Legacy VTK file of the C-alpha trace (Angstrom):
# vtk DataFile Version 3.0
C-alpha trace
ASCII
DATASET POLYDATA
POINTS 224 float
0.000 0.000 0.000
1.317 3.433 -0.881
1.876 5.674 2.151
4.650 7.785 0.631
4.786 9.507 -2.717
6.677 12.316 -4.404
4.563 15.307 -5.380
4.761 17.052 -8.732
6.129 20.506 -7.988
7.148 21.786 -11.414
4.366 24.180 -12.436
4.938 23.895 -16.171
4.980 20.080 -16.072
1.807 20.125 -13.994
-0.050 22.359 -16.448
1.238 20.547 -19.529
0.408 17.071 -18.272
-2.825 17.618 -16.343
-4.246 20.590 -18.236
-4.867 22.701 -15.150
-3.067 25.292 -13.038
-1.587 23.831 -9.817
-3.168 25.170 -6.624
-0.002 25.840 -4.638
3.460 27.245 -4.498
6.268 24.638 -4.374
6.298 23.069 -0.921
6.919 19.580 0.440
8.258 17.127 -2.088
7.668 13.931 -0.086
4.101 13.401 1.046
2.789 11.101 3.797
-0.699 10.521 5.238
-1.967 13.729 6.812
0.262 15.968 4.666
-1.245 18.541 2.342
-0.958 17.709 -1.347
-2.900 18.430 -4.521
-5.495 16.584 -6.540
-7.306 17.233 -9.813
-11.060 16.811 -10.125
-13.807 17.682 -12.584
-14.804 21.311 -12.229
-18.298 21.257 -10.638
-19.223 24.271 -12.798
-18.023 22.733 -16.054
-21.536 22.415 -17.468
-23.066 25.468 -15.793
-23.710 28.734 -17.605
-23.035 29.879 -21.138
-19.426 31.059 -20.801
-16.332 28.857 -21.148
-15.513 27.075 -17.882
-12.440 24.824 -17.447
-13.275 21.126 -17.342
-10.814 20.493 -14.522
-9.678 22.179 -11.343
-6.802 21.443 -8.970
-7.251 21.754 -5.225
-5.198 21.181 -2.111
-6.242 18.585 0.439
-5.049 16.121 3.045
-3.502 12.883 1.836
-5.929 10.453 3.479
-9.655 10.776 2.978
-11.634 12.346 5.830
-15.298 11.247 5.610
-17.981 13.732 6.611
-18.779 11.828 9.821
-15.216 11.753 11.182
-14.754 13.732 14.441
-11.278 14.888 13.387
-8.586 14.428 10.751
-6.504 11.741 12.486
-8.340 9.173 10.364
-5.955 10.067 7.503
-3.461 7.613 9.057
-5.748 4.802 7.895
-7.517 6.175 4.803
-4.691 7.092 2.414
-5.408 4.000 0.275
-8.785 2.522 -0.691
-8.985 -1.086 -1.820
-10.989 -1.320 -5.040
-12.498 -4.624 -3.871
-14.119 -3.074 -0.779
-14.320 0.658 -1.543
-18.066 0.571 -2.245
-18.827 -0.888 1.188
-16.231 0.649 3.519
-17.776 3.412 5.651
-14.771 5.684 5.080
-15.072 5.577 1.292
-18.550 4.465 0.255
-20.094 7.941 0.002
-17.291 9.245 -2.212
-17.540 6.105 -4.346
-21.338 6.232 -4.568
-21.247 9.837 -5.783
-18.315 9.237 -8.172
-16.126 11.840 -6.470
-13.229 10.856 -8.689
-9.904 12.639 -8.694
-6.405 12.307 -10.110
-3.392 12.641 -7.818
-0.382 14.117 -9.662
2.899 12.448 -8.703
6.458 12.087 -9.869
6.846 8.700 -8.168
5.766 6.569 -5.238
7.781 4.429 -2.839
7.475 0.804 -1.758
9.690 -1.599 0.248
11.548 -4.315 -1.667
11.868 -7.283 0.733
13.617 -9.735 -1.614
16.864 -9.495 0.364
15.031 -10.104 3.647
15.208 -6.424 4.584
13.045 -3.516 3.381
14.944 -1.672 0.650
13.321 1.711 -0.100
12.446 1.770 -3.792
11.296 4.652 -5.965
8.792 3.674 -8.648
8.049 6.001 -11.554
6.764 5.834 -15.110
9.298 4.294 -17.447
8.950 7.212 -19.883
9.814 9.810 -17.220
6.445 11.556 -17.436
4.386 12.503 -14.373
1.888 9.910 -13.227
-1.798 10.402 -12.536
-3.023 8.128 -9.747
-6.752 7.397 -9.606
-8.370 8.482 -6.372
-11.439 9.708 -4.550
-11.928 13.080 -2.885
-14.127 14.296 -0.081
-14.887 17.478 1.845
-15.102 17.584 5.651
-16.456 20.315 7.869
-14.572 20.960 11.102
-16.347 21.677 14.406
-15.606 25.359 13.694
-17.408 25.157 10.347
-14.287 25.233 8.172
-14.286 23.057 5.059
-11.300 20.816 4.354
-10.725 18.693 1.257
-8.980 15.324 1.342
-8.219 12.454 -1.018
-7.255 8.785 -1.164
-5.475 6.589 -3.718
-7.283 3.560 -5.132
-5.410 0.243 -5.123
-5.738 -3.138 -6.813
-4.205 -6.578 -6.366
-0.760 -6.830 -7.987
-0.051 -10.574 -7.721
0.446 -10.886 -11.487
1.975 -7.468 -12.178
5.529 -8.050 -13.526
7.066 -5.352 -11.303
4.743 -4.661 -8.384
4.476 -8.327 -7.399
8.099 -8.053 -6.224
7.357 -5.651 -3.378
6.163 -5.939 0.236
6.819 -8.833 2.631
6.512 -12.367 1.211
3.545 -12.991 3.521
1.713 -9.804 2.492
-0.733 -9.427 -0.357
0.797 -7.602 -3.310
-0.961 -4.279 -3.963
-0.431 -1.290 -6.207
-2.012 2.083 -6.825
-4.142 2.585 -9.941
-2.081 4.550 -12.473
-4.204 6.031 -15.225
-2.960 6.416 -18.801
-3.070 10.092 -19.719
-5.722 9.467 -22.374
-8.006 8.080 -19.641
-7.856 11.119 -17.359
-11.051 12.763 -18.533
-12.855 9.415 -18.696
-12.060 8.854 -15.019
-13.050 12.359 -13.933
-16.425 12.177 -15.693
-17.272 8.492 -15.155
-20.559 7.536 -13.555
-20.467 5.270 -10.466
-21.361 2.176 -12.493
-18.421 2.843 -14.860
-15.789 3.293 -12.159
-14.677 -0.303 -11.654
-14.190 -1.008 -15.349
-11.915 2.030 -15.692
-9.832 0.922 -12.708
-9.169 -2.530 -14.110
-8.457 -1.306 -17.629
-5.735 1.066 -16.426
-2.949 -1.233 -15.263
-0.785 -1.489 -18.386
1.400 1.592 -17.816
5.136 0.620 -17.893
6.973 1.361 -14.627
10.612 1.695 -13.623
12.028 1.083 -10.129
15.321 2.151 -8.526
16.620 1.878 -4.973
16.325 5.112 -3.028
17.328 6.166 0.480
14.495 6.670 2.994
13.517 10.260 3.690
12.646 9.670 7.320
12.502 6.893 9.868
8.808 6.199 9.307
9.149 5.060 5.698
8.383 1.379 6.260
6.816 1.053 9.670
LINES 1 225
224 0 1 2 3 4 5 6 7 8 9 10 11 12 13 14 15 16 17 18 19 20 21 22 23 24 25 26 27 28 29 30 31 32 33 34 35 36 37 38 39 40 41 42 43 44 45 46 47 48 49 50 51 52 53 54 55 56 57 58 59 60 61 62 63 64 65 66 67 68 69 70 71 72 73 74 75 76 77 78 79 80 81 82 83 84 85 86 87 88 89 90 91 92 93 94 95 96 97 98 99 100 101 102 103 104 105 106 107 108 109 110 111 112 113 114 115 116 117 118 119 120 121 122 123 124 125 126 127 128 129 130 131 132 133 134 135 136 137 138 139 140 141 142 143 144 145 146 147 148 149 150 151 152 153 154 155 156 157 158 159 160 161 162 163 164 165 166 167 168 169 170 171 172 173 174 175 176 177 178 179 180 181 182 183 184 185 186 187 188 189 190 191 192 193 194 195 196 197 198 199 200 201 202 203 204 205 206 207 208 209 210 211 212 213 214 215 216 217 218 219 220 221 222 223
């Protein structure tokens, strides 16, 4: 499961690849659950009015989905990934799934532990072509006890037992999982998909070639 990823901080690359202005100034490069990152969603006003409205918008939010019923944001420690097999039923994710609150999480890479030597070797995984990756996710909005609205997001994951690269990661006793990486030509399909179309798009988006290299951990909590 992906708890650590590298954000896309280059403004020009962000605009060119995702077709939308990033919502922030360059900040943290390495993101963990509870950190503030960015996500791209369909503009809710895209089909409203007569004037031209951008189809997409980029927002900031917490990495780790905070459902509307949560008393606080500490739940992000457990909601940064959503299993595609159970997302429709899990209380933390089912509302976002039911309402097709789809988003794309821009990333340069994500990190997983390679246990083939018997020890966790931090490994950076990126697209083989060097382009940014768009990870399929869900977004939500949470209202604090003070009435402030806060956005958040989660990454969708699938089983990776037969994936030629991702099956090599995690402990031998653990299920092999990977995030859903969308081909660029599928971005708009994902953002506009109806709930009944969501699962098909997830499972048709796993053919993107990946490249992995060993990388030093960025802090002591990398593979807890």
